[in-house]
C-alpha positions in Angstrom: -0.2 0.0 0.1 1.1 3.2 -1.0 1.4 5.6 2.2 2.0 9.2 2.8 3.4 10.0 6.4 2.8 13.5 7.1 5.0 14.6 9.9 3.8 18.0 12.2 6.4 20.0 13.9 5.9 18.8 18.1 8.3 17.5 20.0 6.0 13.6 19.4 7.9 14.1 16.2 10.5 11.6 17.2 7.9 9.0 18.0 6.8 9.0 14.2 10.0 7.4 13.4 8.7 4.3 15.1 5.3 4.6 13.5 7.3 5.0 9.7 9.3 1.5 10.6 5.9 -0.1 11.8 4.8 0.7 8.0 7.8 -0.3 6.2 8.3 -3.2 8.1 4.9 -4.5 7.2 5.4 -4.0 3.6 4.4 -0.8 3.2 5.9 1.9 0.5 5.8 5.3 2.6 6.6 8.3 1.7 7.5 11.2 4.5 6.3 14.6 4.1 7.5 16.6 7.3 6.5 20.5 8.0 9.2 22.7 7.6 8.8 23.3 11.4 8.8 19.3 11.8 12.6 19.0 10.4 13.8 21.0 13.5 12.8 18.1 15.6 13.6 15.2 13.3 15.6 15.8 10.4 15.3 15.1 6.7 18.2 12.1 7.0 16.3 10.1 9.5 13.2 9.8 7.2 15.0 9.1 4.0 16.9 6.0 5.5 13.9 5.0 7.5 11.5 5.2 4.0 14.1 4.8 1.4 12.6 7.3 -0.3 14.1 11.2 -0.8 11.9 13.8 1.5 11.3 17.1 0.9 8.5 19.9 2.1 8.5 22.0 -0.9 6.3 22.3 -3.6 9.4 23.6 -5.6 11.1 20.5 -5.3 11.0 17.5 -8.1 8.5 20.0 -10.3 9.0 17.6 -12.9 6.9 15.0 -11.5 4.3 17.5 -10.2 4.8 16.2 -6.7 2.2 18.7 -5.2 -0.2 16.8 -7.0 0.9 13.4 -7.4 1.8 12.2 -4.5 -2.1 13.2 -3.1 -3.6 11.3 -6.1 -1.1 8.2 -5.8 -1.6 7.8 -1.9 -3.8 4.9 -0.7 -3.8 6.3 2.8 -2.5 9.5 4.4 -1.6 9.6 7.9 -0.4 12.6 10.0 1.2 12.6 13.4 1.8 14.8 15.2 -1.0 16.8 14.0 -0.4 20.0 16.2 -3.0 22.6 16.8 -1.8 24.9 13.7 -1.6 21.7 11.2 -5.4 21.0 12.2 -5.9 24.6 11.8 -4.3 24.8 8.4 -5.8 21.6 7.3 -9.3 22.6 8.3 -9.2 26.0 6.3 -7.9 24.6 3.1 -4.4 26.1 3.1 -1.7 24.9 0.5 1.5 26.9 1.5 3.8 23.9 1.8 3.8 20.3 0.6 1.8 18.4 3.1 -0.9 20.6 2.8 -1.1 20.5 -0.8 -1.1 16.6 -0.8 -3.8 17.0 1.6 -6.1 18.9 -0.5 -5.1 16.6 -3.6 -6.5 13.5 -1.4 -9.4 12.5 -3.4 -11.1 9.6 -1.7 -7.8 8.1 0.0 -8.5 7.8 3.5 -6.6 10.1 6.0 -6.1 9.7 9.4 -4.6 12.6 12.1 -3.1 11.8 15.3 -3.0 14.9 17.3 -0.6 16.1 19.5 -0.4 19.4 21.7 -1.1 20.9 25.2 -4.2 19.9 26.8 -5.2 23.8 26.6 -5.0 24.0 23.1 -6.4 20.7 22.4 -9.5 21.9 24.7 -9.2 25.4 22.9 -12.7 26.2 21.4 -10.7 26.3 18.0 -9.2 23.9 18.0 -12.5 22.2 18.8 -13.7 23.6 16.0 -11.2 22.6 13.6 -11.2 19.0 14.5 -15.4 18.7 14.2 -14.9 20.6 10.5 -12.1 17.9 9.5 -14.5 15.1 10.6 -17.3 16.3 8.7 -15.2 16.0 5.8 -14.4 12.4 6.6 -11.1 12.9 7.9 -10.8 10.5 10.8 -8.8 12.4 13.6 -8.1 10.3 16.7 -8.8 11.8 20.7 -5.2 12.0 22.1 -4.1 9.8 24.7 -3.7 11.3 28.2 -0.3 11.6 30.2 2.7 13.6 31.0 3.5 16.2 28.3 6.1 18.1 27.4 6.6 19.9 30.7 5.8 18.5 34.1 2.1 18.6 33.4 -0.3 16.1 32.4 -3.4 15.6 30.3 -5.2 15.1 27.5 -3.0 16.2 24.4 -0.3 13.3 24.3 0.4 11.5 21.0 -1.0 7.9 21.0 1.5 5.3 21.1 2.7 4.5 17.6 1.6 0.9 18.0 -1.9 2.5 18.7 -2.0 4.8 15.4 -0.2 2.0 13.1 -3.5 -0.1 14.5 -6.1 2.1 13.9 -4.7 3.4 10.2 -4.6 -0.3 9.3 -8.3 -0.4 10.2 -9.0 2.8 8.1 -7.5 1.4 5.5 -9.2 -1.8 5.7 -12.6 -0.2 5.9 -12.2 1.5 3.0 -11.1 -1.0 1.2 -14.0 -3.1 2.0 -16.3 0.2 1.0 -14.7 0.2 -2.3 -15.1 -3.2 -3.0 -18.6 -3.2 -2.3 -19.4 -0.6 -4.2 -17.8 -2.0 -7.2 -21.0 -4.1 -8.5 -23.2 -0.9 -8.2 -20.3 1.3 -10.4 -20.3 -1.4 -13.0 -23.8 -1.5 -13.5 -23.8 2.0 -14.3 -21.3 2.3 -16.4 -22.6 2.1 -19.7 -25.6 4.6 -18.7 -23.6 7.2 -16.8 -22.5 10.3 -18.3 -19.0 11.7 -18.7 -17.8 12.9 -16.0 -14.5 14.6 -15.6 -12.1 14.9 -12.7 -14.1 17.2 -10.8 -17.2 14.9 -10.8 -15.2 12.5 -8.3 -16.2 12.3 -5.2 -14.4 11.2 -2.1 -15.2 8.2 -0.3 -16.7 9.2 3.1 -16.7 6.8 6.3 -20.0 5.9 7.2 -20.0 7.2 10.2 -17.9 10.5 9.4 -19.1 13.4 11.8 -21.2 11.7 14.1 -20.5 11.1 17.9 -21.0 7.6 19.2 -20.9 6.6 23.0 -20.3 2.9 23.5 -20.0 1.4 27.2 -17.7 -1.8 27.8 -16.5 -3.9 30.3 -18.2 -5.1 33.9 -19.7 -2.9 36.8 -18.2 -3.6 40.2 -20.8 -3.3 43.1 -18.6 -2.7 46.7 -19.6 -4.8 49.6 -16.9 -3.5 51.2 -13.5 -1.7 51.1 -11.8 -4.6 49.9 -14.7 -7.0 48.0 -17.2 -6.4 45.6 -20.0 -8.0 43.1 -18.8 -8.4 39.9 -19.0 -10.2 36.7 -16.7 -12.1 33.9 -17.0 -9.7 31.3 -13.5 -8.8 30.0 -14.5 -5.6 27.9 -12.9 -7.3 24.6 -16.4 -6.7 22.8 -16.8 -3.0 24.1 -13.3 -2.3 22.9 -13.4 -4.0 19.5 -16.9 -2.0 18.8 -15.3 1.4 19.9 -12.0 0.3 17.4 -14.7 -0.4 14.6 -16.6 3.0 15.0 -13.8 4.8 15.3 -12.2 3.3 11.9 -15.7 4.2 10.3 -15.1 7.8 11.0 -17.1 8.6 14.4 -15.9 10.6 17.2 -15.9 7.6 20.0 -16.6 8.0 23.5 -16.0 4.7 25.6 -17.5 4.6 29.1 -15.4 1.9 30.5 -16.0 -0.1 33.6 -13.7 -2.9 34.5 -11.9 -4.0 31.3 -9.0 -6.5 31.0 -8.1 -4.9 27.9 -7.1 -1.1 26.9 -9.0 1.3 25.2 -8.4 1.6 21.8 -6.4 4.7 20.6 -8.0 7.8 19.3 -10.9 7.7 21.7 -12.1 9.4 24.8 -12.1 7.4 27.6 -14.3 7.9 30.7 -13.4 5.2 33.9 -16.3 4.1 35.6 -16.8 1.4 38.3 -20.8 1.2 39.7 -24.0 0.9 37.8 -25.0 4.3 39.6 -22.0 5.7 38.2 -22.3 4.0 34.8 -25.8 5.6 34.7 -24.4 9.0 35.7 -21.8 9.0 32.6 -24.1 7.5 30.1 -26.8 10.0 30.3 -24.5 13.0 30.1 -22.7 11.5 27.1 -26.0 10.8 25.3 -26.9 14.3 25.3 -24.5 14.7 22.4 -24.7 11.7 21.1 -25.8 10.1 18.0 -25.6 6.2 18.8 -25.4 4.8 22.2 -24.3 1.5 22.5 -24.5 -0.3 26.1 -22.3 -3.3 25.6 -21.3 -3.2 29.3 -22.1 -6.1 31.7 -24.1 -3.8 34.3 -24.6 -5.6 37.0 -28.5 -5.8 37.9 -28.3 -5.3 42.1 -26.1 -3.6 44.4 -25.5 -4.3 48.0 -27.9 -2.5 50.0 -25.2 -1.1 52.8 -21.6 -0.8 51.9 -19.4 -1.7 55.4 -16.7 1.2 55.6 -13.7 -1.4 57.1 -13.5 -5.0 56.3 -15.9 -7.4 57.1 -13.8 -9.9 59.1 -14.6 -13.8 59.0 -14.5 -14.5 63.0 -16.4 -17.5 64.7 -17.9 -15.1 67.6 -20.0 -13.3 64.8 -22.5 -14.9 62.5 -21.9 -15.0 58.4 -23.2 -12.0 57.1 -26.3 -11.8 55.2 -26.3 -9.4 52.0 -28.9 -7.6 51.1 -29.2 -6.8 47.3 -31.2 -3.7 45.8 -31.6 -3.1 42.0 -29.9 -1.1 40.1 -31.2 1.4 37.9 -32.4 0.2 34.1 -29.9 2.5 32.4 -31.1 1.5 28.7 -34.6 2.1 29.6 -33.6 5.1 30.9 -31.7 6.0 28.0 -34.3 5.4 25.8 -37.2 7.4 27.9 -34.7 10.4 27.9 -34.4 10.1 23.8 -37.9 9.8 23.6 -39.1 12.7 25.7 -36.7 15.1 24.2 -37.6 13.9 20.4 -33.9 13.3 19.9 -32.8 11.5 16.9 -30.6 9.1 18.3 -30.0 5.2 17.4 -29.8 3.2 20.8 -28.4 -0.2 20.8 -28.5 -2.4 23.7 -26.9 -5.7 24.6 -28.3 -9.0 26.2 -25.9 -11.4 27.8 -28.7 -14.4 28.1 -28.8 -17.9 29.0 -31.3 -20.2 28.6 -33.6 -22.6 31.1 -37.1 -24.2 31.1 -38.8 -21.5 30.6 -37.3 -20.5 27.1 -34.3 -20.5 25.2 -32.1 -17.7 24.7 -33.8 -15.6 22.2 -37.2 -16.1 24.1 -35.7 -14.2 26.8 -34.0 -11.7 24.2 -37.1 -10.8 22.4 -39.2 -9.8 25.6 -36.2 -7.7 27.0 -36.2 -6.0 23.4 -40.0 -5.2 24.0 -39.5 -3.8 27.8 -36.2 -1.8 26.6 -37.7 -0.4 23.4 -34.1 0.0 22.3 -33.7 0.4 18.5 -31.3 -2.5 18.0 -30.5 -5.5 20.6 -27.6 -7.6 20.1 -28.0 -11.0 21.5 -25.3 -13.6 22.7 -25.6 -16.9 25.0 -23.2 -16.6 27.8 -21.6 -19.3 30.4 -18.3 -20.0 32.0 -16.8 -20.8 28.7 -18.8 -18.7 26.5 -18.3 -15.3 25.0 -17.0 -13.8 28.8 -13.1 -13.3 28.3 -13.0 -15.3 24.9 -12.0 -13.8 21.7 -14.6 -15.1 19.4 -18.1 -14.6 19.8 -21.2 -15.4 18.0 -24.6 -13.0 17.9 -27.9 -12.3 16.5 -29.4 -8.7 16.2 -33.0 -8.5 16.7 -34.5 -4.9 15.5 -37.6 -3.5 17.5 -38.9 -3.0 13.9 -39.3 -6.7 13.6 -37.2 -7.1 10.6 -35.4 -10.5 10.2 -32.8 -11.3 12.6 -29.0 -10.9 11.5 -26.6 -13.5 12.7 -23.0 -12.8 13.2 -19.9 -14.6 14.5 -16.0 -15.1 14.3 -13.6 -12.9 16.3 -15.1 -9.7 18.1 -13.7 -7.8 15.4 -15.5 -9.3 13.1 -18.6 -9.2 15.5 -18.2 -5.4 16.0 -17.7 -4.6 12.0 -20.9 -6.4 11.6 -23.0 -4.4 14.1 -21.4 -1.2 13.1 -22.2 -2.1 9.5 -26.0 -2.9 11.0 -25.9 0.4 12.9 -24.8 2.5 9.6 -27.2 1.0 7.5 -30.0 1.8 10.1 -28.8 5.6 10.1 -29.0 5.6 6.6 -32.2 4.2 6.3 -33.6 7.1 8.7 -32.2 9.6 6.6 -35.0 11.2 4.4 -34.3 11.2 0.5 -33.0 14.3 -1.0 
């Protein structure tokens, strides 16, 4: 794959050398375009040695090859890291005063991923937020920065995601774009004989299906404290929720992950909100849903919590009777999200997950259909769970039920495969909800 790697002028530029190495070792042909400021942090010789190609940031070098046009036309993927506040602003306003910005303007239907890095105040400034929103609305995938130690003594969101995380996000984006292009081929072929001739200006960039949308996803298992040491929990690992977050991000969405206890790290480029209990998740979900186009409740939420939480560790003593733990019902977060949405007449798609087991009273789908009626969400993703099923495993098998009663959809394979199927179904639902022009 032909990749253009743009390098912005931030101190995190040194990390991009490792990202370049990941791309080249995976067999990709990489052309590096640093900004002038970037060369003050990492010299041109480093980029040439690691990429095996000449490196320039001027539109006046290699004029006979028309570089400022050719590179954008030939690229199959463009990655910009670090994307500084200045670089985001210039890209959002369509400036073209160097080779990298010219290449971005000439990208056509090539997927573009930008990995921001800057101080927290810059990232959270309204100007930067507006520029990021503009880029995302045009189909550019702008990752959320990581949180951690910054250049000085301060810490916070604004740190460049690790090279491995950017590489994974970039490969997922390229894969999603390739799949979309492949799916469109039959329709394009069918129209070739009847379509009028069109010049280059008629070409439209392929916009990721969730570009410009905000998707909130819950993941992992809640923990309900008994005392300062013990808790009631479940076997959820968070793997399926994390896979959903990665798939939604690759589809162009701004992703907010509400993370209870998880055994896997959150994917790069998502906004992470940590929670522990069902009550904390409820508060976070209601707040996050207010500006979300899609809400996916994939977390394993405890149905009950202890009525009383001991302030000190519960002791096991021979002279004291065994403790009796009284439980109270936790709120129905999914149902409440639906009620709040409907009361506000909000245009929002809500997806629930149901981890079910069958018994003498009915099978998994019987209980799932009843849950769908009670919850009234738009889609319900159902799987059968058990000690060796789903929880903690790398594979999954689900059935997607719809409130409109359409035919159930099955999906199975790795949890990434299942996540891709769920995101595709969500994209299809959103497309049907948009009235024709």
